[in-house]
VOGU-3710 file (C-alpha; in Angstrom, 3 decimals, decimal comma):
1> mstipehtdg> 30,957/-32,084/4,391  27,567/-30,489/4,820  23,956/-31,997/5,824  22,191/-30,160/4,003  19,678/-32,105/1,590  19,196/-31,891/-1,591  15,175/-31,368/-2,190  14,240/-35,285/-4,061  10,677/-35,109/-3,516  8,773/-35,496/-7,432
11> aapadsllaw> 5,386/-36,971/-5,545  3,305/-33,901/-5,857  0,786/-33,855/-9,209  2,419/-32,024/-12,035  -0,556/-29,029/-11,757  -1,037/-28,998/-7,906  0,120/-25,825/-5,952  2,746/-27,675/-3,952  4,680/-28,502/-7,378  4,368/-24,454/-8,641
21> ithpasltlp> 6,041/-24,239/-4,650  8,475/-26,665/-4,774  10,078/-27,558/-8,292  9,071/-23,891/-9,740  9,002/-23,378/-13,040  10,204/-20,000/-14,727  6,666/-17,120/-15,853  4,090/-20,074/-14,671  1,245/-19,470/-12,443  -0,881/-21,913/-10,299
31> dfhlsaeelr> -4,383/-22,930/-10,355  -5,780/-20,311/-7,529  -8,841/-22,316/-7,172  -7,656/-24,202/-4,316  -9,877/-26,028/-1,662  -9,785/-25,613/1,826  -8,421/-28,639/1,681  -5,575/-28,332/-0,733  -4,262/-24,848/0,934  -3,600/-27,141/4,554
41> stlaavltqf> -2,183/-30,032/2,742  0,280/-27,987/1,219  1,196/-25,936/3,724  1,783/-29,097/5,799  3,889/-30,460/3,353  5,885/-26,614/3,106  6,818/-26,669/6,761  7,865/-30,654/6,916  10,977/-29,990/4,085  11,685/-26,510/5,641
51> qqdleaiasd> 11,981/-28,072/9,149  13,952/-30,769/7,336  16,442/-27,921/6,027  16,414/-25,771/8,979  17,437/-28,470/10,899  19,769/-29,902/8,948  21,503/-25,895/7,867  21,667/-25,546/11,822  23,029/-28,751/12,622  25,618/-28,687/10,589
61> espadfyntv> 28,815/-30,135/11,684  31,347/-28,273/9,208  32,446/-24,869/9,879  29,825/-22,144/9,265  30,279/-20,268/6,077  28,865/-18,025/3,756  27,150/-20,236/1,330  26,588/-23,181/3,896  24,555/-21,364/6,434  23,523/-17,751/4,912
71> valekamepl> 22,723/-19,276/1,253  21,084/-22,305/2,592  18,609/-21,022/4,190  18,183/-18,431/1,301  17,114/-21,186/-0,583  15,221/-23,157/2,210  13,099/-19,858/2,650  12,064/-19,949/-0,645  8,738/-21,753/-0,823  7,417/-20,181/2,620
81> rrlsavagvl> 7,473/-16,981/0,289  5,983/-18,314/-2,327  3,261/-20,292/-0,747  2,813/-16,911/1,657  2,123/-14,573/-1,393  -0,288/-17,200/-3,043  -2,310/-16,959/0,371  -2,010/-13,059/0,283  -3,519/-12,933/-3,075  -6,412/-15,613/-2,416
91> qgsahtddns> -6,433/-12,969/1,542  -6,677/-9,765/-0,344  -8,454/-10,713/-3,734  -10,578/-13,419/-3,517  -11,318/-14,103/-0,008  -14,473/-16,194/0,827  -16,017/-18,279/3,863  -14,489/-21,169/2,435  -10,911/-20,492/2,371  -11,254/-17,717/5,732
101> dalaeidael> -10,532/-20,299/8,435  -6,987/-21,970/5,849  -5,506/-18,509/5,191  -5,151/-17,479/8,835  -3,420/-20,580/9,452  -1,439/-20,261/6,674  -0,576/-17,035/7,765  -0,231/-17,862/11,686  2,017/-21,053/10,552  4,188/-19,310/8,601
111> ssaflgveln> 4,291/-16,351/10,850  5,530/-18,837/13,612  8,065/-19,982/11,023  9,799/-17,140/9,856  9,965/-16,444/13,867  11,094/-19,739/14,589  14,308/-18,791/12,596  15,481/-15,570/13,782  14,917/-17,361/17,055  16,978/-20,667/16,288
121> salfnrleai> 20,450/-19,590/18,671  21,764/-23,052/16,544  21,353/-21,230/13,334  22,185/-18,115/14,723  25,745/-18,696/16,665  26,631/-20,066/12,935  25,788/-16,673/11,769  27,935/-14,868/13,770  30,803/-17,216/13,253  31,110/-16,738/9,605
131> ndasllpedr> 33,974/-14,096/8,706  32,829/-11,860/6,126  36,462/-9,957/5,415  36,669/-12,175/2,162  32,579/-11,842/1,464  31,686/-9,729/-1,781  30,243/-6,208/-0,651  26,835/-7,394/-1,605  27,014/-10,508/0,755  28,585/-9,010/3,344
141> rhlqllladf> 25,451/-6,365/3,502  23,068/-8,955/3,248  25,144/-10,798/6,039  24,611/-8,025/8,515  21,197/-7,096/7,858  20,310/-10,624/8,047  22,404/-10,509/12,092  20,525/-7,627/12,662  17,142/-8,825/11,564  17,917/-12,272/13,928
151> iragarlddd> 18,861/-9,579/16,813  15,758/-7,426/16,457  13,408/-10,797/16,765  14,824/-11,651/20,344  18,092/-13,898/19,386  19,887/-12,545/22,159  17,273/-13,157/24,783  17,041/-15,853/26,975  15,016/-18,851/26,778  12,064/-17,220/28,853
161> gkqrveavsa> 12,454/-14,234/26,670  11,953/-16,072/23,369  8,741/-17,906/24,613  7,092/-14,223/25,431  8,230/-13,239/21,856  7,225/-16,393/20,255  3,444/-16,632/22,598  2,628/-12,642/21,863  4,022/-12,612/18,237  1,267/-15,548/17,691
171> eltrlenrfa> -1,593/-14,085/19,845  -1,121/-10,274/17,821  -0,890/-12,867/13,782  -4,546/-14,101/15,263  -5,588/-10,621/16,365  -4,469/-8,636/13,073  -5,753/-11,770/10,949  -9,269/-11,508/12,911  -9,391/-7,525/12,825  -8,625/-7,045/8,453
181> ntvlaetnas> -11,484/-10,207/8,471  -14,056/-8,501/10,838  -12,948/-5,171/8,702  -13,744/-6,544/5,282  -17,078/-8,167/6,372  -17,784/-4,529/8,047  -17,163/-2,422/5,039  -19,246/-5,032/2,783  -22,001/-5,191/5,421  -22,160/-1,351/5,539
191> afvierggpy> -22,680/-0,863/1,807  -25,058/2,742/1,441  -28,690/2,080/0,967  -30,749/4,369/-1,388  -33,889/2,901/-1,644  -36,019/4,434/-4,796  -38,641/6,895/-3,098  -36,801/6,671/0,166  -35,411/9,516/2,082  -31,901/9,872/0,848
201> spdgltepql> -31,518/10,608/-3,068  -28,487/9,472/-5,338  -29,183/13,079/-7,418  -25,881/14,466/-8,362  -23,700/10,955/-9,405  -22,682/10,928/-12,465  -23,848/8,753/-15,570  -21,084/5,696/-14,472  -21,493/6,001/-10,971  -25,769/5,475/-10,785
211> aaaaaqaqer> -25,032/2,482/-13,390  -22,644/0,998/-11,303  -24,995/1,203/-7,599  -27,485/0,562/-9,723  -26,054/-2,958/-10,481  -24,997/-3,348/-6,723  -28,231/-2,709/-5,797  -29,918/-5,536/-8,226  -26,946/-8,327/-7,332  -28,205/-7,438/-3,548
221> gvdgwvlple> -32,304/-7,438/-4,308  -32,561/-3,519/-3,059  -34,803/-1,373/-5,543  -32,953/1,962/-5,809  -29,404/2,206/-5,268  -26,385/1,043/-3,362  -22,565/2,180/-2,840  -19,834/-0,221/-1,271  -17,604/1,772/0,986  -13,926/2,090/0,377
231> sttvqppaes> -11,079/1,680/2,667  -11,028/5,326/3,690  -13,317/7,441/5,895  -14,765/9,804/3,294  -16,094/8,260/0,122  -15,843/9,176/-3,486  -19,205/10,205/-3,815  -19,336/12,474/-1,158  -18,521/14,227/-3,629  -21,710/14,631/-6,573
241> ltdpetrsal> -24,284/14,187/-4,170  -26,054/17,013/-3,894  -28,624/16,003/-1,112  -27,099/17,257/2,438  -28,714/14,509/4,288  -27,494/11,866/1,770  -24,234/12,949/2,527  -24,263/12,906/6,205  -26,105/9,456/6,432  -22,900/8,416/3,872
251> faasadrcsr> -20,735/9,953/6,561  -21,942/8,404/8,911  -21,739/5,262/7,545  -18,240/4,995/6,691  -17,111/7,143/9,887  -18,895/5,017/12,245  -18,287/1,344/10,493  -16,550/-1,034/13,618  -17,602/1,096/16,140  -21,501/0,143/16,196
261> ggegdtrglv> -21,365/-2,694/18,792  -21,773/-6,485/17,803  -19,334/-8,876/16,483  -18,025/-6,153/13,405  -16,920/-3,924/16,064  -13,161/-3,446/16,524  -12,390/-1,340/19,016  -11,544/-4,565/21,903  -9,140/-5,222/19,273  -7,555/-2,317/18,407
271> aditalraal> -7,213/-2,306/22,466  -5,665/-5,760/22,719  -3,365/-5,656/19,875  -1,779/-1,868/20,405  -0,990/-3,400/24,021  0,206/-6,376/22,629  2,785/-4,441/20,694  3,619/-2,499/23,224  4,348/-5,231/25,420  6,265/-6,803/23,000
281> agvlgyssfs> 8,770/-4,156/22,282  9,430/-4,170/26,133  10,224/-7,694/26,125  12,802/-6,923/23,002  14,370/-4,196/24,649  12,481/-0,852/23,498  10,576/1,756/25,009  7,243/1,860/22,521  6,474/-0,549/19,795  7,130/2,692/17,399
291> eyaiepqqag> 10,736/2,398/18,407  10,967/-0,801/17,544  8,867/-0,653/14,022  11,276/2,806/13,027  14,554/1,940/14,048  15,581/0,096/10,571  13,789/2,192/8,601  15,046/5,335/6,509  13,087/7,956/8,988  15,332/6,134/12,025
301> npeqasslli> 13,257/6,827/14,779  9,950/7,950/15,966  11,015/11,253/16,347  12,925/11,648/12,857  8,974/10,802/11,045  6,761/13,356/13,712  9,167/15,993/13,198  8,138/15,337/9,050  4,819/15,174/9,984  4,572/18,729/12,212
311> sllepanqql> 6,943/20,174/9,579  3,959/20,344/7,126  1,369/20,634/9,442  1,262/24,732/9,213  1,828/24,823/5,796  -1,082/22,553/4,898  -2,781/24,946/7,822  -2,384/27,181/6,193  -3,800/25,981/3,206  -6,662/24,857/4,345
321> qrelatiekt> -7,929/28,775/5,525  -7,343/29,782/2,591  -9,432/26,589/0,574  -12,048/26,768/3,331  -12,264/30,955/2,818  -12,503/30,245/-0,999  -15,561/27,913/-0,500  -17,420/30,745/1,861  -17,050/33,625/-0,417  -17,880/31,810/-3,905
331> aqpqrlaaed> -20,316/28,955/-2,520  -21,804/30,860/0,591  -23,113/27,334/1,813  -25,530/26,761/5,013  -23,536/24,209/5,967  -19,991/23,210/5,834  -19,850/20,266/8,198  -17,069/17,656/7,984  -19,412/15,742/5,626  -19,843/18,440/3,376
341> ipfwlrrvgs> -16,350/19,811/2,291  -15,685/16,785/0,375  -18,747/18,106/-1,921  -17,548/21,564/-1,868  -13,974/21,784/-2,632  -15,427/19,768/-5,875  -17,825/22,400/-6,783  -15,585/24,728/-5,912  -12,477/23,540/-7,781  -14,638/22,921/-10,715
351> qlygidhsei> -16,211/26,249/-11,077  -13,230/28,135/-10,449  -11,190/26,263/-12,983  -13,833/24,893/-15,204  -13,707/21,375/-14,316  -16,347/18,576/-15,026  -14,868/15,557/-13,763  -17,776/13,881/-15,359  -17,325/15,365/-18,874  -13,478/14,763/-18,645
361> skyfefnrvl> -13,666/11,037/-16,839  -15,170/10,100/-21,043  -10,731/10,828/-21,648  -9,647/8,371/-19,560  -11,176/5,559/-20,246  -9,140/2,339/-18,068  -7,709/0,025/-21,029  -6,727/2,903/-23,058  -4,804/4,546/-19,865  -3,086/1,267/-18,740
371> hdgvfyaasv> -1,996/1,204/-22,882  -1,146/4,494/-24,032  -0,375/5,863/-20,883  1,285/3,733/-18,692  2,895/1,359/-20,866  3,305/4,202/-22,531  5,578/5,741/-20,295  7,276/2,775/-19,640  8,395/1,858/-23,465  10,092/5,423/-23,524
381> lyglsfenvt> 11,695/5,832/-19,847  12,884/1,665/-19,911  12,407/0,394/-23,412  9,966/-2,144/-22,644  7,116/-3,972/-24,494  3,838/-5,686/-23,199  2,055/-8,485/-24,349  -1,546/-9,438/-23,527  -0,971/-13,502/-22,493  -4,368/-13,909/-20,398
391> drfagrlwde> -5,540/-17,335/-22,526  -1,916/-18,831/-21,732  -3,631/-18,967/-17,735  -7,032/-19,332/-18,944  -9,591/-20,965/-15,375  -6,090/-20,565/-13,634  -6,426/-17,198/-12,262  -8,630/-15,996/-9,162  -11,346/-13,530/-10,868  -12,649/-13,441/-14,695
401> tvtvweiseg> -11,651/-9,979/-14,536  -7,368/-10,397/-13,969  -5,353/-9,798/-17,082  -1,947/-11,142/-17,045  1,187/-9,259/-19,231  4,218/-10,408/-20,174  6,556/-7,489/-20,610  9,935/-7,686/-22,329  12,865/-5,317/-22,810  13,648/-6,345/-26,611
411> akvlglvcid> 14,007/-9,828/-26,956  14,214/-10,885/-23,289  11,301/-11,436/-21,026  11,676/-9,916/-17,892  8,696/-10,820/-15,851  4,335/-10,561/-15,730  2,559/-8,738/-14,460  -1,185/-9,797/-13,008  -4,299/-6,961/-13,540  -6,872/-6,824/-11,220
421> pytrpskrgg> -8,748/-3,789/-11,670  -12,324/-3,592/-10,695  -14,194/-3,723/-6,836  -16,162/-7,130/-5,520  -16,840/-8,587/-2,110  -14,534/-10,870/-1,703  -11,919/-8,135/-2,446  -10,568/-5,744/0,641  -10,495/-2,287/-0,267  -7,313/-0,453/-1,842
431> awmaelvtga> -4,841/-0,365/-4,439  -2,028/-2,514/-3,979  0,700/-4,724/-5,722  2,613/-7,530/-4,299  5,560/-9,666/-6,124  3,784/-13,393/-6,126  7,506/-14,640/-7,224  10,510/-11,899/-6,468  12,962/-12,292/-9,396  16,514/-12,672/-7,730
441> rltgeqpiit> 20,066/-14,065/-9,493  20,166/-16,955/-6,374  17,044/-18,606/-7,956  16,582/-17,772/-11,382  13,723/-16,452/-11,041  11,757/-13,938/-12,939  9,610/-11,481/-11,223  5,410/-12,264/-11,088  3,658/-9,209/-10,084  -0,027/-8,418/-8,944
451> mtmnvprpap> -1,653/-5,146/-9,282  -4,862/-4,897/-7,827  -7,216/-2,103/-7,856  -10,501/-1,033/-6,532  -12,202/0,843/-9,648  -16,290/0,345/-10,063  -17,298/-2,490/-12,356  -18,885/-0,977/-15,380  -22,414/-2,513/-16,466  -22,058/-5,197/-19,134
461> gepallsldd> -20,657/-3,472/-22,255  -19,861/-0,093/-20,498  -16,443/1,354/-20,924  -14,399/1,314/-16,877  -14,268/5,517/-16,851  -11,581/6,071/-14,831  -11,379/9,083/-12,414  -8,641/11,796/-12,017  -7,740/9,747/-8,344  -8,209/6,217/-10,138
471> vntlfhefgh> -6,104/7,790/-12,963  -3,305/8,610/-10,474  -3,711/5,520/-8,277  -2,711/3,857/-11,972  0,796/5,037/-12,066  1,358/4,706/-8,830  0,567/0,913/-8,017  2,718/0,881/-11,240  5,741/2,637/-10,166  5,584/-0,392/-7,168
481> vwhglfadst> 5,074/-2,558/-10,718  8,745/-1,448/-12,305  10,535/-1,568/-8,793  9,784/-5,253/-8,717  10,380/-6,105/-12,278  13,804/-4,931/-12,544  15,072/-6,277/-9,575  18,673/-7,257/-10,407  19,700/-8,206/-6,535  21,227/-12,234/-5,670
491> ypsragtsvp> 18,665/-12,643/-2,757  15,283/-12,861/-3,289  15,168/-11,403/0,610  16,802/-7,778/-0,604  15,104/-7,909/-4,202  12,838/-5,836/-6,312  10,419/-4,113/-3,550  12,088/-6,036/-0,022  13,002/-2,692/1,049  12,306/-0,310/3,744
501> rdyvefpsql> 8,050/1,350/4,153  9,558/4,637/4,168  11,544/4,449/0,969  9,465/1,611/-0,733  6,596/4,224/-1,292  9,029/6,241/-3,360  9,478/5,273/-6,604  5,476/4,772/-6,958  4,895/8,494/-5,567  7,477/8,827/-8,524
511> nemwmlhpdv> 5,901/7,022/-11,373  2,634/9,743/-10,524  4,706/12,079/-12,806  4,018/10,970/-15,752  0,225/11,587/-15,529  -0,423/14,863/-16,387  3,489/14,645/-18,226  3,243/16,797/-21,657  5,023/13,623/-22,891  2,754/11,577/-22,074
521> lpnyarhitt> -1,099/12,653/-21,102  -1,721/13,669/-24,771  -0,754/10,262/-26,041  -3,925/8,424/-24,158  -6,319/10,805/-22,804  -8,716/11,165/-25,803  -12,315/10,933/-25,310  -14,464/7,816/-24,920  -16,478/8,705/-28,088  -15,414/11,070/-30,931
531> geplpenlve> -11,526/10,349/-29,791  -10,766/13,655/-29,534  -7,620/14,802/-27,619  -8,045/16,424/-23,762  -7,859/20,209/-24,958  -4,421/21,701/-23,741  -6,829/24,193/-22,013  -8,171/21,959/-19,210  -4,519/20,427/-18,430  -3,332/23,331/-16,418
541> qikqaqkfgq> -6,866/23,747/-14,683  -6,818/19,987/-13,926  -3,145/20,558/-12,371  -4,510/23,606/-10,677  -8,145/22,037/-9,694  -5,549/19,380/-8,240  -4,013/20,916/-6,011  -7,116/22,892/-4,585  -7,951/20,503/-1,475  -4,550/20,078/-0,596
551> gfgtieylaa> -5,035/21,798/2,774  -7,831/19,607/3,211  -5,961/15,982/2,142  -2,520/16,898/3,627  -4,285/17,609/7,246  -6,367/14,264/6,499  -3,166/12,118/6,167  -0,912/13,984/8,941  -3,981/13,125/11,215  -4,015/9,575/10,304
561> alldlswhgl> -0,619/9,311/10,430  0,322/11,082/14,000  -2,559/8,769/15,007  -0,693/5,800/14,092  2,421/7,095/15,433  0,427/7,947/19,077  -0,986/3,713/19,241  2,101/3,067/19,190  4,257/5,216/21,119  2,842/3,440/23,894
571> epgeqveavl> 5,093/2,277/27,385  5,009/-1,725/27,479  1,809/-1,943/30,508  -0,042/0,523/28,936  -4,066/-0,725/27,664  -6,030/2,351/26,086  -9,703/0,788/26,849  -11,480/3,801/25,612  -10,426/3,716/21,828  -12,289/6,392/20,259
581> dfesevlsaa> -11,719/8,478/23,423  -8,009/8,038/22,697  -8,141/9,248/18,648  -10,371/12,127/19,835  -7,503/12,886/22,180  -4,468/12,786/20,656  -6,029/14,713/17,660  -6,618/17,678/19,408  -3,651/17,389/21,715  -2,135/17,586/17,744
591> gfspsvqpry> -4,426/21,002/17,073  -6,891/19,177/15,059  -10,204/20,287/15,197  -13,064/16,955/16,295  -14,044/17,419/12,607  -11,333/16,994/10,953  -11,382/12,845/10,530  -8,463/10,839/9,971  -8,269/9,088/6,622  -9,043/6,375/8,784
601> rspyfmhafs> -10,574/6,021/12,066  -8,775/3,718/14,790  -11,332/0,726/14,054  -10,753/0,874/10,412  -7,523/1,766/9,532  -5,629/-1,696/8,183  -2,363/-0,167/8,133  -1,660/0,222/11,620  -3,618/-2,762/12,569  -2,722/-5,593/9,952
611> fgyaagyysy> -1,216/-4,246/6,956  2,101/-4,258/8,435  2,328/-0,363/8,451  2,229/-0,081/12,301  4,189/3,074/13,170  4,506/3,376/9,556  1,872/5,599/7,494  4,368/8,026/7,574  5,976/5,810/5,527  4,213/7,707/2,670
621> lwseqlaayv> 5,256/11,500/2,987  8,669/10,387/3,908  9,125/8,875/0,532  7,287/11,580/-1,172  9,591/14,275/-0,054  12,332/12,010/-1,976  9,597/11,422/-5,284  9,516/15,132/-5,515  12,777/15,877/-5,959  13,695/12,981/-8,220
631> sewfdqqggl> 10,367/14,353/-10,542  12,282/18,015/-10,272  14,956/16,142/-11,664  13,913/14,385/-14,365  12,307/17,543/-15,531  15,809/19,144/-15,432  16,844/16,143/-17,053  14,192/17,422/-20,261  11,491/14,944/-18,746  10,114/11,649/-20,696
641> kaesgqafrr> 14,285/10,843/-21,501  15,182/7,037/-21,771  18,976/8,233/-20,970  17,540/9,284/-17,913  15,208/6,909/-16,954  17,588/3,880/-17,987  20,375/5,566/-16,020  17,466/5,501/-13,224  16,415/2,433/-13,203  20,158/1,081/-12,832
651> silapgfsvd> 21,340/2,969/-9,669  17,954/3,322/-7,772  15,388/0,728/-9,232  17,027/-2,337/-9,959  19,472/-2,628/-7,334  16,436/-3,302/-3,751  17,643/-2,924/-0,332  21,397/-4,943/-2,293  22,477/-1,463/-1,709  21,993/1,467/1,221
661> peqaitqffg> 19,247/3,593/-0,369  20,727/6,429/0,848  24,006/5,772/-0,347  22,456/5,091/-3,827  20,346/8,625/-3,522  23,802/10,530/-2,300  25,678/8,560/-5,139  23,410/9,498/-7,937  22,383/12,736/-7,157  24,928/13,829/-4,712
671> eqptvdpllr> 22,443/15,319/-1,815  19,836/14,208/-0,104  16,481/16,307/-0,682  14,886/18,994/1,067  11,007/19,795/2,278  10,751/22,446/-0,336  10,101/20,063/-3,739  7,063/17,891/-1,585  5,742/21,370/-0,292  5,772/22,516/-4,034
681> rrglptreqt> 4,436/19,257/-5,309  1,457/19,635/-3,287  0,821/23,203/-4,027  1,496/24,153/0,017  3,456/26,927/1,283  7,561/26,450/1,044  9,527/27,575/4,084  10,388/30,606/3,168  6,744/31,375/1,692  5,473/29,990/5,967
691> qaevpvgspa> 7,811/32,425/7,568  6,905/35,156/5,723  3,191/35,332/6,642  1,534/35,836/9,961  0,277/32,326/10,904  -2,966/31,535/10,831  -3,489/29,184/13,572  -4,318/25,978/14,020  -6,905/23,564/12,666  -8,398/23,502/15,340
701> dtsaaagspa> -9,317/27,535/14,999  -10,954/26,489/11,910  -14,775/28,134/11,657  -16,024/25,977/9,089  -15,358/22,715/10,719  -12,320/21,776/8,806  -12,071/18,164/8,195  -12,140/15,991/5,062  -9,732/16,197/2,009  -11,046/16,749/-1,739
711> dtsapagspa> -11,498/13,461/-2,108  -10,108/9,771/-0,992  -7,687/8,627/-3,090  -5,964/11,575/-2,822  -4,691/13,699/-5,922  -1,081/13,212/-7,801  1,509/13,760/-5,057  -0,703/12,915/-1,849  -0,788/9,697/-0,573  -1,880/6,595/-1,174
721> qapaethpea> -3,642/3,602/0,725  -0,848/1,333/1,655  0,055/-2,083/2,370  -0,279/-5,833/4,212  1,296/-8,172/5,552  4,559/-8,536/8,200  6,192/-10,743/5,971  9,251/-9,787/3,083  6,529/-10,032/-0,233  3,921/-7,625/1,707
731> prea> 2,132/-6,457/-1,376  2,842/-2,593/-2,123  -0,026/-0,599/-2,061  -1,065/2,947/-3,073
//
């Protein structure tokens, strides 16, 4: 007879975080106004109960079977996942001095608890003893993946090895949290200030940009304008600022952050984190952390990941050469340094294709794009309906600008989505989706999802107008949302977006295809004042303008992805002290000019050193290769069609990781994708076109200081900004 205890604790106050975690009611939210004391007490209670449950499972005298071991473990871990998800919302979107230490403690303790499960010898022995011959396919796969997870974590190490893994992992968690907090603080502190009458000028900024910058300045007591920095190297205002010296100063504020010395300098953290990861890989039997991290991904090994990146380098460089030549011929700029290229790409692209970005943004008001664009496409493809239920959670949300939507299919409620669109000092940069509650048959829970962006908050009474990049990001993030919302798996740890990193971005990048699709765009792109639709002649011009700059954008991304793989290619025992020198050497050896700044430089590369994407930034391109192929399939099926959407949802989105993604793709489409659809999506030369042309050299050969891309969020089809955390409920980013 099993000794697994039933949860009978009913002492938690009905409205407390602990009650929401341990006695969940479907489609409810906790009160996010949580004190550090409540966070800590909830952590203590959850861990105490979990340790009791874990001990009961591991020491059960009954013969191990799937139910009393695997299912029991899955249920026991669910409260930890829910607490981690709540902490993730606060860490990413409502981080304050008051809750910072408590959130760091939660992350450290939960990371230790998750690792402790996988290093538990008694539990591992029970898992190995289970006979899987009679199990259902989904159950057998779950058990096999669970065993693989335990082995990768060090379950077969001796006691000394396990202690080393625990010690290194704990230190890594501490350093990664410190890195994230330092980058957030330094990014906020490095906001670019333009004082009225000072040496820098806001000339060229659009009216919404000026209004937002003036509002930021007023909040900070500055007479002038303040441009908060985004997470990427190139800042969006750089595309508009007409004064070269202002562009240079803004570029320096961004690119030099976290490397100026003092408390905000993260170079020492980068050195320590990468050395510890290499050491951890060595203890676990791997030659590098990249080998360890990529083994369970779709790529399988660093060589495959690197091969895809390298395959785009020559096509991207050919496109880069054309773009630089076009700028020189069309504009003949006196200076074309790295900080100038985004400006000239935008200006020349606008001239070539008749695009006025400040005017075009007036056709993309946030709520209309959301309702009549994103929601409309999903209503046709997947049969969804949407109801704003924010009032139901009044006073409980983490910010007053957050809205909550109940999403249904006919009479069936599928789940909730919390939308947090605007930038603020307590929120980290970028855009991401996270599962607050993962939908799964085992728990009977319906998904609750958060979708976060960093759109500049408009001045009071003004509409939030989106750039084309913002529109793309919104569609992208909702691709993640649909993936999580449609979860139809038994086990939470294999449901929804709990899939390999280099597969999870595929549904989001695929959803970008509807942004400018003729079946969707006319429904939402309407002028904020007149209500007139976006003129048809501009649509094709927008598409062409988006591809102008993809050479820059692709190289910027490739530089960051190769840098990530290089940092995590260090062997056990190696430590790099001169962080920026290492960065320069890696990029130079790969053929990049020093002026081609990576999308993220090492000192603020959150994906690589805090977000759980270590040796994983290549994933965006790996996923995009699949997204490009499937977007062509949708068009071949007739575009926005319910039949195609439902079939895709049922076979690809809904299963999560309960089936093998590669097998699911092959069974559904009959083949695996090639790189050519990806090249077409980015407007780069295909393999045949590349072979037909005489090579024009590497990025290092560009005389115009090839550097930054057309924009920092990247046009449709480019890699977005990616995620966080090392736990299963890690946010999925753009």
